[in-house]
RODO-2510 file (C-alpha; in nm, 4 decimals, decimal comma):
residues 575
     n   res          X          Y          Z
     1     e    15,0585    12,6702     9,0435
     2     a    15,0736    12,6890     8,6526
     3     l    15,3897    12,4334     8,6467
     4     a    15,2054    12,2062     8,8995
     5     s    14,8903    12,1879     8,7093
     6     t    14,8377    11,9612     8,4216
     7     p    14,8283    12,1572     8,0591
     8     g    14,4666    12,1384     7,8812
     9     q    14,2667    12,0558     8,2003
    10     r    13,9652    12,2717     8,2973
    11     l    14,0214    12,5187     8,5834
    12     a    13,7821    12,5836     8,8521
    13     d    13,6119    12,8792     8,6381
    14     g    13,5758    12,6471     8,3522
    15     t    13,8347    12,7674     8,1219
    16     l    14,1094    12,5840     8,0077
    17     d    14,4318    12,6097     8,1528
    18     l    14,6535    12,7310     7,8538
    19     q    14,9288    12,8702     8,1083
    20     g    14,9917    12,5133     8,1969
    21     t    15,0470    12,4226     7,8343
    22     w    15,2547    12,7063     7,7640
    23     d    15,4923    12,6534     8,0636
    24     a    15,5424    12,2764     7,9618
    25     h    15,6756    12,4197     7,6116
    26     q    15,9275    12,6274     7,8180
    27     l    16,0435    12,3535     7,9880
    28     f    16,0738    12,1252     7,6736
    29     e    16,3122    12,3902     7,5451
    30     f    16,5420    12,2550     7,7850
    31     g    16,4945    11,9084     7,7410
    32     p    16,7599    11,6892     7,5510
    33     n    16,5797    11,7450     7,2143
    34     g    16,5849    12,1236     7,2722
    35     l    16,7820    12,4025     7,2051
    36     n    17,0872    12,3778     7,4352
    37     v    17,1788    12,6840     7,6267
    38     d    17,5351    12,7337     7,7766
    39     e    17,6700    12,9276     8,0627
    40     n    17,7121    13,2310     7,8244
    41     g    17,3306    13,2271     7,7388
    42     e    17,4127    13,1082     7,3890
    43     r    17,2300    12,8160     7,2024
    44     k    17,4162    12,5244     7,1051
    45     g    17,2656    12,3493     6,7876
    46     s    17,3367    12,0262     6,6198
    47     n    17,1204    12,0818     6,2870
    48     f    17,1738    12,3075     6,0339
    49     i    17,1635    12,3692     5,6352
    50     r    17,5120    12,2583     5,5314
    51     i    17,6184    12,4899     5,2206
    52     a    17,8567    12,2750     4,9789
    53     h    18,0889    12,4911     4,7543
    54     n    18,2323    12,4289     4,4380
    55     d    18,4324    12,7107     4,3425
    56     h    18,6292    12,7176     4,0001
    57     r    18,9005    12,9550     3,8784
    58     w    19,0500    12,8842     3,5180
    59     f    19,2237    13,0623     3,2507
    60     g    19,3792    12,9275     2,9163
    61     a    19,4911    13,0097     2,5831
    62     l    19,3931    12,8262     2,2195
    63     s    19,5321    12,8842     1,8950
    64     n    19,4503    12,7279     1,5406
    65     f    19,5934    12,7546     1,2269
    66     n    19,4402    12,6400     0,8933
    67     s    19,6061    12,5912     0,5599
    68     a    19,4757    12,4845     0,1924
    69     l    19,7711    12,2581     0,0909
    70     t    19,6136    12,2137    -0,2532
    71     d    19,2164    12,2372    -0,3734
    72     q    19,1571    11,8913    -0,2349
    73     l    19,3952    11,8744     0,0610
    74     t    19,3838    12,0914     0,3963
    75     f    19,5851    12,0835     0,7213
    76     s    19,4946    12,2177     1,0357
    77     a    19,6921    12,2220     1,3757
    78     g    19,6384    12,3932     1,7306
    79     i    19,7592    12,4497     2,0708
    80     d    19,5453    12,4269     2,4147
    81     a    19,7219    12,5260     2,7612
    82     r    19,4969    12,6149     3,0588
    83     h    19,5177    12,5889     3,4381
    84     y    19,2360    12,5174     3,6878
    85     t    19,1757    12,5290     4,0286
    86     g    18,8589    12,3897     4,2310
    87     s    18,7832    12,4952     4,5785
    88     h    18,5540    12,2504     4,7456
    89     y    18,4440    12,3059     5,1175
    90     r    18,1397    12,3126     5,3184
    91     t    17,9961    12,6047     5,5380
    92     l    17,7276    12,6284     5,7802
    93     g    17,4180    12,7921     5,6877
    94     d    17,0700    12,8434     5,8657
    95     m    17,1121    12,6923     6,2333
    96     f    16,7441    12,7177     6,2714
    97     g    16,7896    12,9710     6,5806
    98     a    17,1070    12,8072     6,7534
    99     d    17,4144    13,0165     6,7863
   100     y    17,6667    12,7779     6,7130
   101     y    17,7779    12,4078     6,6382
   102     d    18,0467    12,2062     6,8327
   103     a    18,1588    12,0001     6,5486
   104     p    18,3386    11,6756     6,6267
   105     d    18,7456    11,6745     6,5957
   106     d    18,7422    11,4991     6,2742
   107     r    18,5194    11,7556     6,1149
   108     r    18,7273    12,0384     6,1817
   109     d    19,0690    12,2319     6,0594
   110     q    19,2930    11,9955     6,2285
   111     n    19,5299    12,3324     6,2579
   112     s    19,2852    12,5273     6,4630
   113     d    19,1863    12,5342     6,8348
   114     f    18,8992    12,2497     6,8802
   115     d    18,7243    12,4468     7,1751
   116     t    18,6515    12,7355     6,9207
   117     p    18,2776    12,6969     6,8312
   118     l    18,1677    12,7107     6,4604
   119     r    17,9441    12,9547     6,3579
   120     t    17,7322    13,0555     6,0682
   121     g    17,9332    13,1058     5,7288
   122     d    18,2472    12,9078     5,8966
   123     k    18,4089    12,6101     5,7154
   124     y    18,3537    12,2601     5,8207
   125     y    18,3939    11,9077     5,7455
   126     y    18,6532    11,9554     5,4554
   127     y    18,8439    12,2534     5,2412
   128     d    19,0786    12,1658     4,9691
   129     d    19,1623    12,2680     4,6597
   130     g    19,2231    12,0360     4,3390
   131     q    19,4674    12,1917     4,0827
   132     v    19,4837    12,0923     3,7118
   133     a    19,7135    12,2330     3,4336
   134     w    19,7506    12,0692     3,1002
   135     g    19,8880    12,1640     2,7637
   136     g    19,8255    11,9888     2,4051
   137     s    19,8312    12,0090     2,0542
   138     y    19,6976    11,8434     1,7270
   139     f    19,7020    11,8134     1,3676
   140     q    19,4612    11,7313     1,1165
   141     f    19,4891    11,6281     0,7221
   142     e    19,1309    11,6466     0,5617
   143     l    19,1041    11,5142     0,1456
   144     d    18,7951    11,6031    -0,0228
   145     k    18,7417    11,4591    -0,3847
   146     y    18,4617    11,4180    -0,5773
   147     n    18,3096    11,0911    -0,4756
   148     y    18,5028    11,0194    -0,1465
   149     s    18,6665    11,2041     0,1536
   150     a    18,8748    11,1134     0,4472
   151     f    19,0608    11,2517     0,7478
   152     i    19,3124    11,1830     1,0003
   153     n    19,3628    11,3532     1,3422
   154     v    19,6489    11,3049     1,6090
   155     s    19,6787    11,4821     1,9309
   156     g    19,8860    11,4576     2,2544
   157     a    19,8440    11,6365     2,5859
   158     q    20,0461    11,6550     2,9361
   159     s    19,8433    11,6998     3,2455
   160     w    19,9424    11,7975     3,5936
   161     y    19,7741    11,7206     3,9106
   162     r    19,7919    11,8527     4,2430
   163     a    19,5859    11,8513     4,5804
   164     i    19,5922    12,1192     4,8693
   165     d    19,4276    12,0378     5,1901
   166     y    19,3923    12,3159     5,4108
   167     f    19,2203    12,1077     5,6869
   168     r    19,4611    11,8300     5,7276
   169     p    19,7486    11,8880     5,9540
   170     n    20,0170    12,1115     5,8618
   171     v    20,3629    11,9427     5,7876
   172     v    20,7216    12,0106     5,8375
   173     t    21,0104    11,8051     5,6874
   174     l    21,3022    11,7249     5,9046
   175     n    21,6076    11,5007     5,8067
   176     d    21,4164    11,3902     5,4751
   177     t    21,1290    11,2986     5,6398
   178     t    20,8026    11,4485     5,6146
   179     y    20,5878    11,4553     5,9415
   180     e    20,1951    11,5863     5,9710
   181     v    20,1569    11,8045     6,3349
   182     r    19,8161    11,6992     6,4366
   183     s    19,5947    11,8826     6,6730
   184     t    19,4635    11,6372     6,8938
   185     d    19,3521    11,6775     7,2632
   186     e    19,7130    11,6291     7,3447
   187     y    19,8926    11,8515     7,1056
   188     r    19,6904    12,1448     7,0430
   189     v    19,7891    12,4145     6,7761
   190     l    19,8418    12,6714     7,0082
   191     g    20,0809    12,9219     7,1282
   192     d    20,3815    12,7848     7,2168
   193     t    20,2631    12,3961     7,2422
   194     e    20,5860    12,1664     7,1720
   195     w    20,6139    11,8615     6,9872
   196     l    20,9218    11,6415     6,9937
   197     m    20,9950    11,4787     6,6680
   198     d    21,2896    11,3581     6,5233
   199     t    21,4655    11,4856     6,8309
   200     t    21,3611    11,8170     6,7344
   201     f    21,1081    12,0716     6,9444
   202     l    20,8320    12,2146     6,7173
   203     t    20,5944    12,5066     6,7947
   204     a    20,2690    12,6217     6,6244
   205     d    20,4437    12,9037     6,4480
   206     h    20,7699    12,6980     6,3211
   207     p    20,8646    12,8215     6,0258
   208     g    20,9014    12,5061     5,8677
   209     l    20,5100    12,4269     5,8887
   210     s    20,3156    12,4201     5,5866
   211     t    19,9872    12,3653     5,4118
   212     y    19,9474    11,9906     5,3265
   213     t    20,0308    12,0078     4,9411
   214     t    20,1094    11,7332     4,7381
   215     d    20,3734    11,6921     4,4704
   216     w    20,2464    11,7248     4,0995
   217     v    20,1318    11,4241     3,9590
   218     r    20,2400    11,4161     3,5410
   219     l    20,0320    11,2593     3,3067
   220     n    20,0575    11,1746     2,9206
   221     s    19,7638    11,1450     2,6839
   222     a    19,7288    11,0833     2,3052
   223     t    19,4685    11,0062     2,0311
   224     i    19,4507    10,9111     1,6725
   225     k    19,1126    10,9463     1,4755
   226     a    19,0619    10,8741     1,1239
   227     g    18,7223    10,8174     0,9217
   228     g    18,6299    10,8501     0,5477
   229     n    18,3420    10,8560     0,3341
   230     y    18,2525    10,7062    -0,0051
   231     n    17,9484    10,8113    -0,2426
   232     i    17,8490    10,5256    -0,4087
   233     n    17,6186    10,7226    -0,6226
   234     e    17,3905    11,0307    -0,6032
   235     w    17,1545    10,8734    -0,3234
   236     v    17,3629    10,6136    -0,1376
   237     n    17,7021    10,6921     0,0762
   238     a    17,9037    10,4689     0,2891
   239     y    18,1042    10,5929     0,5848
   240     t    18,3234    10,4638     0,8701
   241     n    18,5300    10,5925     1,1900
   242     v    18,7721    10,4825     1,3820
   243     g    18,9630    10,6391     1,6747
   244     y    19,2354    10,5041     1,9506
   245     l    19,2310    10,6948     2,2628
   246     n    19,5094    10,6845     2,5650
   247     r    19,3468    10,9096     2,8055
   248     a    19,4840    11,0432     3,1315
   249     p    19,2634    10,9033     3,4338
   250     l    19,0363    11,1636     3,6131
   251     f    19,1748    11,3464     3,9421
   252     n    18,9439    11,1675     4,1929
   253     s    19,1247    10,8611     4,0020
   254     v    19,4306    10,9913     4,1252
   255     f    19,3856    11,1299     4,4287
   256     d    19,1537    10,9573     4,6943
   257     i    18,8735    11,1479     4,9555
   258     n    19,2023    11,2133     5,1958
   259     n    19,4355    11,3504     4,9024
   260     n    19,6652    11,0398     4,9077
   261     v    19,7693    10,9463     4,5654
   262     i    19,5891    10,6453     4,4855
   263     e    19,8298    10,3581     4,3984
   264     g    19,7789    10,1864     4,0794
   265     y    19,6323    10,4133     3,8658
   266     e    19,6508    10,3753     3,5043
   267     n    19,5853    10,5587     3,1589
   268     q    19,2568    10,4603     3,0121
   269     y    19,2483    10,3054     2,6561
   270     v    18,9358    10,3538     2,4289
   271     k    18,9283    10,1771     2,0915
   272     a    18,6169    10,2566     1,8980
   273     v    18,4971    10,1745     1,5096
   274     e    18,1662    10,2863     1,3486
   275     v    18,0206    10,1821     1,0066
   276     g    17,7206    10,3142     0,8393
   277     v    17,5344    10,3615     0,5192
   278     k    17,3132    10,6715     0,4153
   279     y    17,0415    10,6698     0,1602
   280     a    16,8711    11,0089     0,0546
   281     r    16,6273    11,0243    -0,2390
   282     g    16,3363    11,2194    -0,2709
   283     k    16,0975    11,2540     0,0481
   284     f    16,2864    10,9705     0,2093
   285     a    16,6159    10,9697     0,3779
   286     s    16,7447    10,6792     0,6098
   287     n    17,0667    10,6038     0,8035
   288     i    17,1832    10,2563     0,9609
   289     n    17,5375    10,2290     1,1293
   290     a    17,6911     9,9927     1,3582
   291     y    17,9566    10,0613     1,6694
   292     r    18,1798     9,9049     1,8910
   293     t    18,3836    10,0920     2,1835
   294     g    18,5994     9,9128     2,4142
   295     w    18,7166    10,0472     2,7523
   296     e    19,0489     9,9169     2,9075
   297     n    19,1185    10,0515     3,2493
   298     k    18,7790    10,2312     3,2947
   299     p    18,8121    10,3442     3,6437
   300     v    18,5057    10,2581     3,8523
   301     n    18,6643    10,3957     4,1873
   302     r    18,6296    10,3260     4,5317
   303     f    18,3739    10,0593     4,6768
   304     y    18,4160    10,0025     5,0356
   305     g    18,2684     9,7282     5,2520
   306     v    18,3698     9,3901     5,1134
   307     s    18,1232     9,1313     5,2883
   308     g    18,2936     8,8273     5,4350
   309     l    18,6407     8,9511     5,4202
   310     w    18,6748     9,0171     5,7732
   311     k    18,6803     8,6228     5,8376
   312     d    19,0081     8,5999     5,7189
   313     e    19,2318     8,6530     6,0384
   314     n    19,5171     8,6740     5,7885
   315     l    19,4745     9,0393     5,7181
   316     s    19,6598     9,3119     5,8442
   317     v    19,3769     9,5070     5,8821
   318     y    19,2796     9,3742     6,2218
   319     a    19,6096     9,5337     6,3674
   320     d    19,4855     9,8883     6,2491
   321     t    19,1642     9,8787     6,5175
   322     s    19,1850    10,1757     6,7210
   323     t    19,1541    10,0270     7,0529
   324     v    19,3436     9,8017     7,2906
   325     a    19,0331     9,6312     7,3578
   326     g    19,0085     9,6032     6,9740
   327     r    19,3727     9,4611     6,9045
   328     e    19,3371     9,2156     7,1894
   329     a    18,9990     9,0575     7,0617
   330     m    19,1505     9,0543     6,7070
   331     i    19,4445     8,8830     6,8537
   332     e    19,1883     8,6338     7,0341
   333     l    19,0170     8,5722     6,7039
   334     a    19,3417     8,4845     6,5213
   335     e    19,4382     8,2365     6,7576
   336     s    19,1027     8,0460     6,8614
   337     n    18,8388     8,0552     6,5560
   338     a    18,5831     8,1670     6,8173
   339     s    18,2621     8,3139     6,7017
   340     a    18,1785     8,6434     6,6984
   341     e    17,8892     8,5857     6,9443
   342     e    18,1359     8,4561     7,1955
   343     w    18,3354     8,7886     7,2027
   344     g    18,0715     9,0399     7,3531
   345     e    17,9866     9,3483     7,2072
   346     v    18,3835     9,5039     7,1956
   347     a    18,4585     9,2120     6,9358
   348     l    18,1384     9,2991     6,7450
   349     s    18,2081     9,6474     6,7337
   350     v    18,5583     9,5626     6,5996
   351     i    18,4433     9,3486     6,3372
   352     d    18,1982     9,6533     6,2359
   353     d    18,5198     9,9035     6,2338
   354     v    18,6974     9,6479     5,9891
   355     d    18,4157     9,5737     5,7648
   356     r    18,3662     9,9785     5,7273
   357     n    18,7470    10,0057     5,6419
   358     l    18,8286     9,7094     5,4551
   359     g    18,7893     9,7916     5,0939
   360     y    18,9320     9,8377     4,7304
   361     n    18,9845    10,0555     4,4399
   362     l    18,8321     9,9520     4,1348
   363     l    19,0494    10,1433     3,8994
   364     n    19,1166     9,9309     3,5701
   365     a    18,7498     9,7696     3,4888
   366     d    18,7014     9,6898     3,1413
   367     a    18,3504     9,7252     2,9192
   368     v    18,2383     9,6808     2,5730
   369     h    17,9631     9,8678     2,4298
   370     s    17,8097     9,7598     2,0893
   371     g    17,5048     9,8168     1,8976
   372     v    17,3163     9,9289     1,5899
   373     e    17,1331    10,2541     1,5153
   374     w    16,8598    10,3170     1,2302
   375     d    16,6855    10,6548     1,1759
   376     f    16,4886    10,7776     0,9238
   377     s    16,2834    11,0581     0,7763
   378     y    15,9751    11,0839     0,5539
   379     d    15,7621    11,3537     0,3943
   380     p    15,4212    11,1886     0,3060
   381     a    15,3203    11,5281     0,2066
   382     s    15,3763    11,8967     0,1899
   383     k    15,4238    12,0597     0,5276
   384     f    15,4177    11,6834     0,6826
   385     n    15,7190    11,4986     0,8272
   386     i    15,7817    11,1888     0,9886
   387     q    16,0803    11,0237     1,1627
   388     g    16,1618    10,7202     1,3369
   389     v    16,4417    10,6049     1,5345
   390     v    16,5477    10,2269     1,6521
   391     s    16,8557    10,1501     1,9025
   392     a    16,9638     9,8501     2,0109
   393     g    17,2968     9,8097     2,2271
   394     n    17,4508     9,5515     2,4059
   395     w    17,6793     9,7123     2,6876
   396     r    17,8500     9,4840     2,9417
   397     w    18,1570     9,4632     3,1434
   398     t    18,4118     9,2400     3,0630
   399     s    18,6480     9,2487     3,3759
   400     n    18,7694     8,9623     3,5754
   401     e    19,0636     9,0249     3,7603
   402     s    19,1978     9,0638     4,1265
   403     v    19,2051     9,3976     4,2975
   404     d    19,4484     9,4840     4,5710
   405     l    19,2670     9,5600     4,9408
   406     i    19,3267     9,8681     5,1177
   407     n    19,2372    10,0303     5,4523
   408     r    18,9742    10,2978     5,4037
   409     t    19,1001    10,5033     5,6841
   410     t    19,4746    10,5487     5,5745
   411     n    19,4553    10,4468     5,2290
   412     a    19,7385    10,2064     5,2908
   413     f    19,7452     9,8448     5,1090
   414     i    19,6457     9,5604     5,3288
   415     t    19,9294     9,2936     5,3562
   416     r    19,8778     8,9202     5,4823
   417     l    20,0402     8,8423     5,8080
   418     d    20,2150     8,4842     5,6819
   419     d    20,3882     8,6390     5,3978
   420     g    20,3533     9,0136     5,3963
   421     a    20,2004     9,0199     5,0591
   422     i    19,9284     9,2763     4,9504
   423     a    19,6160     9,0960     5,0010
   424     d    19,3703     9,0969     4,7165
   425     t    19,0205     8,9631     4,6223
   426     l    18,8514     8,8801     4,3007
   427     v    18,6230     9,1264     4,1254
   428     n    18,4441     8,9356     3,8564
   429     l    18,2256     9,1334     3,6439
   430     d    18,2603     8,9455     3,3139
   431     g    17,9125     8,9469     3,1452
   432     v    17,7308     9,2257     3,3832
   433     k    17,5325     9,4562     3,1992
   434     v    17,6351     9,8528     3,2288
   435     g    17,3723    10,0599     3,3982
   436     d    17,2702    10,4121     3,3904
   437     a    17,0860    10,4132     3,0490
   438     a    16,8322    10,2290     2,8642
   439     q    16,9849     9,9845     2,6129
   440     r    16,7082     9,9502     2,3701
   441     q    16,4732    10,2302     2,2680
   442     i    16,2438    10,3062     1,9296
   443     s    16,0870    10,6468     1,8680
   444     l    15,8151    10,7803     1,6257
   445     a    15,7457    11,1600     1,5677
   446     a    15,5338    11,3343     1,3571
   447     r    15,5492    11,7095     1,2649
   448     y    15,3147    11,9319     1,0723
   449     s    15,4064    12,2779     0,9942
   450     p    15,1026    12,4462     0,8492
   451     k    15,2841    12,7734     0,7293
   452     r    15,6099    12,9252     0,8324
   453     g    15,6957    12,9663     1,1565
   454     t    15,3979    12,7428     1,2957
   455     y    15,4503    12,3838     1,3895
   456     f    15,2678    12,0973     1,5659
   457     s    15,4811    11,7974     1,6889
   458     i    15,4331    11,4693     1,8766
   459     r    15,6787    11,1912     1,9729
   460     n    15,6461    10,8874     2,1465
   461     t    15,9597    10,6970     2,2828
   462     y    15,9611    10,3534     2,4472
   463     f    16,2556    10,2308     2,6626
   464     w    16,3447     9,9162     2,7863
   465     q    16,6599     9,7015     2,9138
   466     h    16,7712     9,9847     3,1428
   467     y    16,9823     9,8103     3,4256
   468     a    17,0263     9,9774     3,7955
   469     n    17,3837    10,1488     3,8714
   470     f    17,5553     9,9011     4,0949
   471     s    17,8906     9,8514     4,3211
   472     p    18,0923     9,5477     4,2091
   473     g    18,0975     9,4088     4,5420
   474     d    17,6693     9,3597     4,5179
   475     v    17,6775     9,1575     4,2121
   476     i    17,9455     8,9025     4,3055
   477     t    17,8662     8,5931     4,4662
   478     e    18,1566     8,3409     4,5653
   479     g    18,3578     8,4855     4,2606
   480     e    18,0659     8,4396     4,0019
   481     p    17,9118     8,7416     3,8480
   482     k    17,5050     8,8219     3,8512
   483     d    17,2967     9,0626     3,6637
   484     v    17,1804     9,3503     3,8434
   485     w    16,7853     9,4873     3,8408
   486     v    16,6220     9,5746     3,5318
   487     t    16,3992     9,8821     3,5552
   488     p    16,0586     9,8175     3,4193
   489     a    15,9892     9,9436     3,0359
   490     y    15,7909    10,2296     2,9792
   491     s    15,6872    10,5037     2,7282
   492     l    15,6827    10,8549     2,7097
   493     l    15,4730    11,0735     2,4934
   494     n    15,5675    11,4512     2,4272
   495     f    15,3522    11,7095     2,2446
   496     n    15,5389    12,0574     2,1256
   497     a    15,3671    12,3407     1,9539
   498     g    15,4826    12,7208     1,8374
   499     t    15,3882    12,9844     1,6060
   500     s    15,5396    13,3594     1,5685
   501     f    15,4191    13,6481     1,4053
   502     d    15,4831    14,0151     1,3974
   503     v    15,3022    14,2574     1,6304
   504     s    15,4647    14,5435     1,4745
   505     d    15,6934    14,6257     1,2019
   506     n    15,9649    14,6401     1,4850
   507     a    15,8521    14,3335     1,6983
   508     r    15,7940    13,9843     1,6691
   509     l    15,6472    13,7399     1,9209
   510     r    15,7452    13,3915     1,9426
   511     v    15,4953    13,1391     2,1332
   512     r    15,5881    12,7855     2,2375
   513     l    15,3981    12,5226     2,4180
   514     s    15,5697    12,1867     2,5312
   515     v    15,3930    11,8977     2,7477
   516     t    15,6529    11,6412     2,8382
   517     n    15,5228    11,3003     2,9712
   518     a    15,1702    11,3714     2,8231
   519     l    14,9876    11,0920     2,9680
   520     d    15,1335    11,1279     3,2981
   521     v    15,3095    10,7498     3,3240
   522     l    15,4756    10,6887     3,6560
   523     y    15,8137    10,5379     3,5630
   524     v    16,1445    10,4516     3,7108
   525     s    16,4240    10,6950     3,5265
   526     d    16,7075    10,5664     3,7396
   527     a    16,8022    10,3117     3,9904
   528     t    17,0644    10,1619     4,2409
   529     n    17,1148     9,8180     4,2854
   530     n    17,1067     9,6810     4,6518
   531     s    17,1154    10,0536     4,7813
   532     q    17,2691    10,0941     5,1141
   533     y    16,9359    10,3049     5,1707
   534     a    16,6914    10,0207     5,1219
   535     a    16,6976     9,9412     5,4831
   536     n    16,3973     9,7812     5,4741
   537     g    16,4216     9,6025     5,1417
   538     y    16,2451     9,3055     5,1026
   539     g    16,2798     9,0020     4,8407
   540     l    16,6058     8,8644     4,6678
   541     e    16,9085     9,0723     4,6434
   542     g    16,9217     9,2286     4,2878
   543     g    16,5670     9,2798     4,3121
   544     s    16,3227     9,5864     4,3066
   545     g    16,2495     9,5517     4,6847
   546     r    16,6194     9,6228     4,7531
   547     a    16,6752     9,8859     4,4724
   548     e    16,6892    10,2528     4,5299
   549     v    16,5014    10,3935     4,2644
   550     f    16,4365    10,7886     4,0871
   551     v    16,0946    10,8373     3,9784
   552     g    16,0708    11,0217     3,6416
   553     p    15,9085    11,3657     3,6428
   554     p    15,5224    11,3713     3,6299
   555     r    15,3256    11,5285     3,3214
   556     m    15,5012    11,8784     3,2729
   557     v    15,3230    12,1449     3,0954
   558     r    15,5236    12,4882     2,9677
   559     l    15,4331    12,7728     2,7957
   560     s    15,7037    13,0480     2,7035
   561     a    15,7122    13,3653     2,5322
   562     v    15,9711    13,5635     2,3706
   563     l    15,9151    13,9048     2,2275
   564     e    16,2092    14,0077     1,9599
   565     l    16,2573    14,3644     1,8762
   566     k    16,4051    14,4170     1,5174
   567     g    16,6130    14,6598     1,3662
   568     l    16,7689    14,8365     1,7308
   569     q    17,0922    14,6312     1,6547
   570     n    17,1550    14,8915     1,3576
   571     r    17,0749    15,1926     1,5216
   572     t    17,3263    15,4416     1,6589
   573     p    17,2855    15,5063     2,0178
   574     k    17,2033    15,8853     2,0780
   575     e    17,4591    16,1178     2,2091
***
């Protein structure tokens, strides 16, 4: 009767039918959105807290040597040798009442039984190690005379990278050819299952099977830096620093997300120069400097989804679709110039697949950072200090080059059907501003210290010309670059105060108050241009309506106290 009644209605005696409501909830548990109970009485879940692990293990050795060759010339040298292993994997956390998770095949260990459910603590999605070993050395000369000083530093290093993927299918080498033994619906890695490869039958316990491990990739690098300072008089000095860095690419610029070696990586080259003048006399000190840093082969790494390229029927990516219907649809496209609407749903889905798979690695971008900086410090009165900083930068990309297209799934180069050449596309970033930091800022601060150990300070900083992060494909229209969105300028006021005093002969208390963003300004601290998450974006591309933004923290007040016990470090512990 309760199941047949309507939840929430009143019964004959005038009371609410709460039983009907309860039973409706019980039935809901077995609905498509509730917990699924299998034939063994266990609940299968699809929602859970994922835990991403990034475990590090490293060891190394350092050694330095210093020697005074003369009263004015010193020599130093050293070596650095280290080994690092980083393990990366995900595990299942809280499953919200479920007993197990039936993970899709592509998120499992490809060497496991796909029918085994995953439970709390089990690894899923990925599990790999990145190993880095390197050895380096340097030497340096320093010259220090009465009115000038100089130094030169030269270093060299060799790095080795290797990737180990425990979730990727095990491999076996037969007749100088390496095969991946995949665990699919047709070939499970179980017991006595056999694979026929290169006329050889294999089983899951074949002694030749091993974990997917890449060869060591060896990279060389070197740097040379030099600088000098000249004291013009007792108040003014001029200085300069120059440097050239031949830097090995980072690990994720050598291996892709599937732990394949990325073709086309190169060392990064950095050329930097800085000149400046300092003045210090009495209560006033000031410093002004100009800098220019140029990057060559700066890795920006993988950006996918190159819009419009699927229209080029000459690309071999069309032969990489996963279904027979998809391949036939692509052949029809190449032969007939038919529009997408004429192919139906199958062809449209194939286009989506191709658009997702088509991409490129931008490993060799160039950029220039230049600018001027000025700061000063002035003591207008005893116990009172004023400081200021002005920084104006011009940071921009300078690249304008073609990049090779790849298949995102296989990381293989995409070729053109007519001549077999590797397909490419133009990535023109010349003149586009570098994002992720404000290129202009002005700061003014004041500090008052009425007595030793007590201070009050206030600082206001104005930021502007902060450009959003971007994907290269989002700022190029028909080969021509366009600037990204600039976040609104903002000003932050911070206040700090502190004091310290003795509470006893052996104890001292330090108290500090900090108020950041004291005016509670609403501002954008970081942004991404044309974000993929701005599904309901509005306005023009590259505008605020299509940006993903991170709002800076509101007013925050922190009060801390530290009690220091004096003299205990000199006492001998009692037996």
